[in-house]
C-alpha positions in Angstrom: -7.6 -23.6 10.4 -8.1 -20.1 11.7 -10.7 -19.5 14.4 -13.0 -16.8 13.2 -15.9 -14.8 14.5 -18.2 -12.7 12.3 -19.9 -9.6 13.6 -21.3 -6.3 12.5 -20.4 -2.8 13.6 -21.9 0.6 12.9 -19.6 3.4 11.8 -20.2 7.0 10.8 -18.7 7.0 7.3 -16.9 10.2 6.4 -17.1 9.4 2.7 -20.9 9.4 2.9 -21.3 12.6 4.9 -21.0 10.7 8.2 -24.1 8.6 7.6 -24.4 5.6 9.8 -23.3 2.5 8.0 -23.4 -1.1 9.1 -20.3 -3.1 8.2 -19.6 -6.8 8.5 -16.3 -7.6 10.1 -14.5 -10.9 10.7 -12.1 -11.5 13.5 -9.5 -14.2 12.9 -7.1 -15.8 15.3 -4.0 -17.6 14.2 -3.9 -21.0 16.0 0.0 -21.2 15.9 0.9 -17.6 17.0 -2.3 -16.6 18.6 -2.3 -13.3 16.6 -5.6 -11.7 16.1 -6.6 -9.8 13.0 -9.6 -7.9 11.9 -10.9 -8.2 8.3 -13.5 -5.8 6.8 -14.4 -6.6 3.2 -15.7 -3.1 2.6 -12.3 -1.6 3.1 -10.3 -4.3 1.3 -9.3 -1.8 -1.4 -8.8 1.2 1.0 -5.3 1.9 -0.3 -7.0 3.1 -3.5 -8.8 5.8 -1.5 -5.4 7.3 -0.6 -3.1 6.4 -3.4 -5.3 5.7 -6.4 -4.0 3.7 -9.4 -0.3 3.2 -9.6 1.6 4.5 -12.6 4.2 1.7 -13.1 6.0 3.6 -15.8 6.5 6.7 -13.6 9.8 5.8 -11.8 11.7 4.6 -14.9 10.5 7.7 -16.8 11.5 10.1 -14.0 14.9 8.3 -13.7 15.6 8.7 -17.4 14.4 12.3 -17.5 16.6 13.3 -14.5 19.7 11.3 -15.3 21.4 14.2 -17.2 21.4 16.5 -14.2 21.5 14.1 -11.3 24.8 14.3 -9.4 24.4 10.7 -8.2 24.1 9.4 -11.7 27.2 11.3 -12.9 29.2 10.0 -9.9 28.2 6.4 -10.7 29.0 7.0 -14.4 32.5 8.3 -13.5 33.0 5.4 -11.2 32.0 2.9 -13.8 34.4 4.5 -16.4 37.2 4.4 -13.8 36.6 0.7 -13.0 36.3 -0.4 -16.6 39.4 1.3 -17.6 
């Protein structure tokens, strides 16, 4: 079981015009490796602040749209034809 310690901290939140905000944090220590990690439930989804929702169709769509003028694709196509005969 992880050792854990709960505490609070005050931060000046830039997303709220640098208002003081009290946040609950949890410090966990791995008993096997002695690694320590900090967990803050308020920033659990922080990646969404920077990235937003992922468009899972984007990469296949971009690959299909650019295949006709991509020199890597044409090289692979020529290589495939040469191998298959």
